C-alpha angles and dihedrals in degrees: 000000000000113000096228109047125008110198094030091115116082097191129093096025112171126207111239106231095206098037118129140176111236145133118260123244089256109052090201093057124079108215131170099169122044122217087257091057097254112151119231110205097214142342129205112225126219090266093053095258114144110225120202141135129219109194132164119245090256091053091051089050089047092056090052090049090053092050094050096044094047092051093048094049090048091051090050091053090051090051091049091054092049088054093052098256095114128041093222139339133206107211124212094202108154095014098079096110093051091052101039093042094051093037093055090046090064116099120225093260097049122106124222128202111198136190116221097282104058096106090136094054089046089054091050090053090060097252118149106255089226089073100079091043090063087056094050091043089056099237096113144357094256119300106230129100110239092204094051096048098028088233119116126221120280113272118215097181104090112251097352092115091064089066091046089051093047093052091047092049091050088053091051090055093045090051090055094243095140137071100071139070087259092053122120123251128187131218127197121198125206141145133251092261091057091063087076091058120102091226092062094048091047089052089052090053096049095041091050097045093047095040090233121192092244137132115203106209113196116190100205100199091168098249136073091205096297102348114099121224094257088062091054106048143008095211134042108282096237090063090066089076091073091065090059095047104256136094127269132194137183120222132185098260091198090060110083093191096053092043090053093048096047095044094047090051093049093047092049090050089051095049091051093056100262093126135231131334138184124233118193108199103201105213142129137248102228094187136039125306087245133339088272091062131087108205093185087076094067110023136048128240094239090061091054091047091052091055092045086065086063093050110158095220095047093052093048090049091049090052093051091049094044092053094038091238092134136023136205093275091057093053091047090050092051092048090051092048090051091050092051093049091048091052090049091050091051093050092050093049091051089051091056118104120256111259116260105232096208093062091076087083096053101087105027093103127012092229101025125236137237091246092051091048090053092050091048091052092049092048092049090052089050092052092048089058088069096052113117093012119130117258 
């Protein structure tokens, strides 16, 4: 599958023997692939939009490849942190379909503003997966060029990137870069917990008032660290958009096909001057919030098991098998490719330099300060006290 635009090809379409047109069990949820891997031909959204995808067999296989590789690389990063090679890691386990589906829906000219967990979107934008590991190892601030890849730097401050995205999108409109198929659209990623932040709500206000070409993409993984969704909101998150004057929609975030279809539609609306929208990708964080978190303290095993039955990779594999789009040799090949890429990632991380602790003072102020100099001196003295000690 081409990195930039799955579904761009119009040749080699195959009819799906078991496809059907039907409503999903949840009328608020756009779904094109059931947890059992059954393909739904099309779904009509609350606004009357018909959502569907029409990919070639190779494009379907390519989406599966993306899902598996992204999960394997993420698992390797988690293992590296556990072994002391990274300071921290925010896993995307369980959210692969939300990220790959939306990441592949982006056109080349579109700009993305991530949080700190969008490793799958980063991969879809063609960025070397080693890049975020340098950030979490502490040796750099992230090594990619946002202008080259149209993917902004990771944002650790919760919700701040939505304001960055809104300002950027306002600039896109002011520069006249919208109104055509070649126009630029912007997407801002954030989690369910971020919707309680003032920054996010302020971004909603500005984007709505200025009709910015922006898609707000909320990955609702059910927990803001340890707070469950019912402690965060009394209504589905996507409904909040109405209060700010733009449409919202909920999609099955474990369904890579539906996520692609909904995101592509929202981005195309934005680039043609129809303003912002909010997508709530209803998914689940199967692992910890970060490697410093213990999710067993606030959720029960049966809940995790119930969501494991909706695993985005398992349902895509079931679909490929059901429709005879892929065979056992293909799945073996993908697993082997994922293993090789994970080994390569590990070797490159181990070859990175150890972070120099004193460099954390270098860019706090452009011209330094007496207080900062004092803190640097105290920290250097502290580090010197360990020299020559046994490790």
